C-alpha positions in Angstrom: 19.0 11.0 0.8 18.4 9.9 4.3 16.1 11.8 6.6 17.7 13.1 9.8 14.5 12.4 11.8 16.0 10.6 14.9 12.5 9.0 15.4 13.0 6.9 12.3 14.3 3.4 12.5 17.5 1.7 11.0 17.8 1.1 7.1 16.9 3.4 4.4 14.7 6.5 5.2 14.4 8.7 2.1 13.3 12.0 2.6 9.7 12.8 1.7 10.4 16.2 0.4 12.5 14.6 -2.5 9.1 13.2 -3.6 7.2 16.5 -3.1 9.4 18.3 -5.7 8.2 21.7 -6.3 5.5 21.4 -3.4 2.7 21.6 -5.9 -0.1 18.8 -5.4 -3.1 18.5 -7.7 -5.9 18.3 -5.3 -8.5 18.7 -8.1 -7.5 15.2 -9.0 -7.4 13.9 -5.5 -11.1 15.2 -5.1 -12.2 12.6 -7.5 -11.9 10.2 -4.5 -14.4 12.1 -2.4 -17.3 9.8 -1.2 -15.7 6.8 -3.0 -15.0 3.3 -1.8 -11.5 2.1 -2.3 -11.6 -1.6 -3.1 -9.4 -2.5 -6.0 -6.1 -1.2 -7.8 -8.1 -0.8 -11.0 -9.5 2.4 -9.5 -6.3 4.2 -9.7 -4.2 5.4 -12.5 -0.4 6.4 -12.5 -1.2 10.2 -11.9 -3.5 9.5 -9.1 -1.1 7.2 -7.5 1.5 9.9 -7.6 -0.6 12.8 -6.4 -1.8 10.5 -3.4 1.7 9.7 -2.6 3.0 13.4 -3.0 0.0 14.3 -0.4 1.3 11.4 1.9 4.8 13.0 1.6 3.5 16.4 2.7 1.8 14.7 5.6 4.8 12.8 6.6 7.2 15.8 6.7 4.7 18.3 8.3 3.1 17.9 11.7 -0.7 18.8 11.2 -2.1 16.9 14.1 -3.1 19.9 15.8 -5.5 21.0 12.8 -8.1 18.4 13.6 -8.5 17.5 10.1 -10.8 14.6 10.8 -12.6 16.3 13.6 -16.1 15.0 13.8 -15.4 12.0 11.6 -16.1 8.3 12.8 -14.4 5.6 11.0 -15.4 1.8 11.7 -12.5 -0.7 11.6 -14.2 -4.2 11.0 -11.7 -7.0 10.9 -13.1 -10.5 10.2 -9.4 -11.8 9.9 -6.6 -11.3 12.5 -4.6 -8.2 11.8 -2.2 -6.0 13.9 -0.2 -3.7 11.5 -3.0 -2.9 9.0 -5.6 -2.3 11.7 -3.3 -0.3 13.7 -2.1 1.8 11.0 -5.6 2.7 9.8 -6.5 3.5 13.4 -3.4 5.7 14.1 -4.2 7.4 10.8 -7.4 8.4 12.1 -6.6 9.3 15.7 -3.6 11.4 14.6 -5.8 13.6 12.7 -8.4 13.8 15.5 -11.1 11.5 14.1 -12.7 8.8 16.2 -12.6 4.9 15.7 -15.1 2.3 16.5 -13.0 -0.8 16.4 -14.1 -4.5 15.7 -10.8 -6.4 15.9 -12.4 -9.9 15.8 -15.4 -9.2 13.7 -16.4 -13.1 13.1 -16.7 -13.3 16.9 -17.8 -9.7 18.1 -20.6 -9.2 15.7 -23.9 -10.6 14.8 -22.1 -12.9 12.1 -21.3 -15.2 15.1 -25.2 -15.7 15.3 -25.8 -15.9 11.7 -26.5 -12.3 10.7 -25.8 -11.4 7.1 -22.7 -9.0 6.3 -25.5 -6.9 4.2 -27.4 -6.5 7.0 -24.2 -5.4 9.0 -23.5 -2.9 6.1 -27.0 -1.2 6.5 -26.3 -0.9 10.4 -22.8 0.6 9.7 -24.4 3.5 7.7 -25.8 4.8 11.0 -22.6 4.3 13.0 -19.8 5.8 11.1 -18.7 7.9 8.1 -16.5 5.2 6.7 -15.8 1.7 7.1 -12.4 -0.2 6.7 -13.0 -4.0 6.5 -10.8 -7.1 6.3 -12.4 -10.6 5.6 -11.2 -13.8 5.1 -13.9 -14.2 2.1 -13.0 -12.6 -1.2 -16.6 -12.1 -1.8 -17.4 -10.3 1.4 -16.8 -6.8 0.0 -19.6 -7.3 -2.5 -22.0 -8.5 0.3 -21.6 -5.8 2.7 -21.6 -3.3 0.1 -25.1 -4.3 -1.0 -26.7 -2.1 1.9 -23.5 0.2 2.7 -23.8 3.8 1.7 -20.7 5.2 3.4 -17.4 4.9 1.8 -15.6 1.4 2.5 -11.8 0.7 2.2 -10.5 -2.7 1.4 -8.1 -3.9 3.9 -7.7 -7.3 2.5 -10.5 -9.7 1.1 -9.6 -13.2 1.2 -7.0 -14.2 -1.7 -8.4 -10.9 -3.6 -6.7 -7.7 -3.3 -5.3 -5.3 -0.6 -4.9 -2.1 -2.5 -3.9 0.4 0.4 -0.9 -1.9 1.0 -0.1 -1.5 -2.6 -0.2 2.4 -2.1 2.0 2.0 0.8 4.5 0.0 -1.1 4.6 2.5 -4.1 4.9 5.3 -1.6 8.2 3.8 -0.2 9.4 3.1 -4.0 8.4 6.9 -5.0 10.3 8.2 -2.0 13.3 6.0 -2.9 13.1 6.9 -6.4 11.1 10.0 -7.1 12.0 9.9 -11.0 9.7 6.8 -11.4 7.1 9.6 -11.7 8.4 10.5 -14.9 6.7 9.7 -18.1 9.6 7.4 -19.4 13.1 7.1 -17.9 16.1 6.3 -20.2 16.4 2.4 -20.1 19.6 2.3 -18.0 17.6 4.2 -15.1 14.6 1.7 -15.4 14.2 -1.0 -12.8 14.2 -4.6 -12.7 11.4 -5.5 -10.3 11.3 -9.0 -8.4 8.3 -10.4 -6.8 8.4 -13.3 -4.6 5.2 -15.2 -4.2 2.1 -16.0 -6.1 0.4 -13.1 -7.2 -2.8 -15.1 -8.6 -3.6 -16.2 -5.0 -1.9 -13.9 -2.6 -3.7 -10.5 -2.2 -0.5 -8.2 -1.2 1.6 -9.3 -4.1 -1.4 -9.2 -6.3 -2.2 -5.7 -5.6 1.6 -4.8 -5.8 2.0 -6.3 -9.3 -1.1 -4.5 -10.5 -0.2 -1.0 -9.3 3.4 -1.8 -10.5 1.8 -2.0 -14.1 0.7 1.4 -13.8 4.6 2.6 -14.0 5.2 0.1 -16.8 7.1 2.8 -18.8 9.8 3.0 -16.2 10.1 -0.9 -15.5 12.7 -2.6 -17.5 11.7 -6.1 -16.4 9.4 -8.0 -13.7 10.5 -11.3 -12.4 8.2 -13.5 -10.3 9.9 -16.1 -8.0 7.5 -18.9 -7.1 7.5 -22.6 -6.7 4.2 -22.7 -8.6 4.3 -23.3 -12.4 1.7 -20.6 -13.0 1.7 -18.1 -10.0 -0.1 -15.5 -11.9 -3.3 -17.1 -13.0 -5.3 -16.2 -16.4 -6.3 -12.5 -15.4 -2.9 -11.3 -14.2 -0.9 -13.2 -17.1 -3.3 -11.3 -19.5 -2.4 -8.0 -18.0 1.1 -8.5 -18.1 1.0 -9.6 -21.8 -1.0 -6.5 -22.7 1.4 -4.3 -20.5 4.3 -4.9 -22.8 6.7 -5.4 -19.9 9.1 -8.1 -20.3 8.7 -10.6 -17.5 9.7 -14.0 -16.5 9.0 -16.6 -13.7 11.6 -18.7 -11.8 11.7 -20.8 -8.8 14.9 -19.6 -7.4 15.8 -16.0 -6.5 19.3 -16.6 -6.6 19.1 -17.0 -10.4 18.0 -13.3 -10.6 19.0 -11.5 -7.4 22.2 -9.6 -8.7 20.2 -7.9 -11.3 17.1 -6.8 -9.2 16.7 -3.2 -8.1 13.6 -3.9 -6.1 12.8 -7.0 -4.3 9.3 -7.4 -2.9 9.0 -10.3 -0.4 6.3 -12.0 1.6 6.3 -14.5 4.4 4.2 -17.2 3.1 3.2 -18.6 -0.3 0.1 -20.1 -1.4 1.0 -23.3 -2.9 -1.7 -25.8 -4.3 -4.4 -25.2 -1.6 -2.7 -24.1 1.5 -0.2 -21.6 2.9 3.4 -22.4 3.8 6.7 -21.0 4.6 9.3 -20.1 1.9 12.1 -22.4 1.8 15.7 -21.5 1.6 15.8 -20.6 -2.2 13.5 -17.6 -1.2 15.6 -16.4 1.6 17.6 -13.0 1.9 20.3 -12.1 4.4 23.6 -10.0 4.2 25.4 -12.7 2.4 22.8 -12.6 -0.4 24.0 -11.3 -3.8 22.0 -8.1 -3.8 23.1 -5.2 -6.1 24.6 -2.4 -4.2 21.6 0.0 -4.5 18.9 -2.5 -4.4 16.0 -2.2 -2.0 14.0 -4.7 -0.3 10.4 -4.4 0.4 8.1 -6.7 2.6 4.6 -6.1 4.0 5.6 -7.6 7.3 5.3 -9.7 9.7 8.3 -11.4 8.5 9.6 -15.0 9.4 12.9 -16.2 8.5 12.9 -15.6 4.9 14.2 -11.9 5.7 17.0 -12.0 8.1 17.4 -9.1 10.5 21.0 -8.8 9.5 19.5 -6.6 6.6 17.8 -4.3 8.9 21.0 -2.1 9.3 21.8 -1.8 5.7 20.5 0.6 3.1 18.7 -2.5 1.4 16.1 -2.1 4.1 13.4 -0.1 2.6 10.5 -2.3 4.5 10.7 -0.3 7.8 10.0 3.1 5.6 7.1 0.9 3.7 5.7 0.0 7.1 6.0 3.6 8.6 4.7 5.3 5.5 1.3 3.3 5.4 -0.1 5.7 8.1 0.5 8.6 6.0 -1.1 7.0 2.9 -4.1 6.1 4.8 -4.5 9.6 6.1 -4.4 11.0 2.7 -7.1 8.6 1.7 -9.2 9.5 4.6 -8.9 13.2 4.0 -9.8 12.4 0.3 -12.6 10.1 0.7 -14.2 12.2 3.6 -13.7 15.7 1.8 -11.7 17.3 4.5 -9.3 19.2 2.2 -10.6 22.7 3.5 -9.0 21.8 6.9 -5.7 21.5 5.6 -3.2 24.3 6.9 -1.0 26.6 4.9 -2.8 26.4 1.6 -2.8 28.9 -1.3 -5.9 28.0 -3.0 -5.8 28.0 -7.0 -8.6 26.7 -9.2 -7.0 23.3 -10.0 -4.4 22.9 -7.5 -2.9 23.8 -4.1 0.6 25.1 -3.8 2.6 24.4 -0.5 5.5 26.7 0.8 7.2 24.1 2.5 9.6 26.2 4.3 6.5 28.0 6.0 4.5 25.2 6.9 
């Protein structure tokens, strides 16, 4: 179902109320995130992802900016690696809930790191400056270092070749809006999806986290195909996880070998091949001439290069704009949870274990 919101871009725009279903959100489950850092996908199970995405759907379909939900909260965004969309979506999420942001857009240049200061010392200082910290860093081990002294919640916005858990949440928010029945315990086999992932999950953080979160929905995934030029794009840990999941999976070096059977195509702009990044070649590119299934959707964390042709933007294969827009609502939901601002949410009917929302009255 497409939303009639005129502010939405071209492509497929699933209605967030379809994900909300009966309008009931289990906030007692979300309260488990209060005061917690969000560093990796293993912190989530399927139920928690679904409830967080339902909460994000509520935030998307109801304007609650005037309720000052994050008023008095200060979030530090410390980016030691260049970022546009991720940093701005985190900051937009805070500001639209009337929180405040202290931004370090080029952390390696604009902090004491440039003078040799340790990340652990910076973490100690951040305790006095904000209520939560969002960090992106070129080094995979940076989170462990800054966490030595950091006592406020930390959100990982990408650590080297490690993980990007909130991107995976945004990815699955888009998928669950597109196909809400993925929340089910187990779908009939004919309704399960064939998931294609372009890239090298073992060394690329976005596809790494996306694959890990996808395994939480294993009962409703018929097959996973990884498309990569590497002989072993998964690495030992992810290979073991896939084996243990019981999901049928395969690896191929040409998307055209499987494209016509894929229900979801997860793309990225660059691949990590050997010891360097490079753009994807023609065997990984999509356009309107590609043999996509009629109802297949394409995801991409953006920014894109020429692997994803703009001719797909006007088609219903385009779920990547919805994916990008939804990141703000997912991050709003996370901030409200980790900063324990649930009591500021409007129009709630409090019950012992859940909050029910009468959507027509909000």
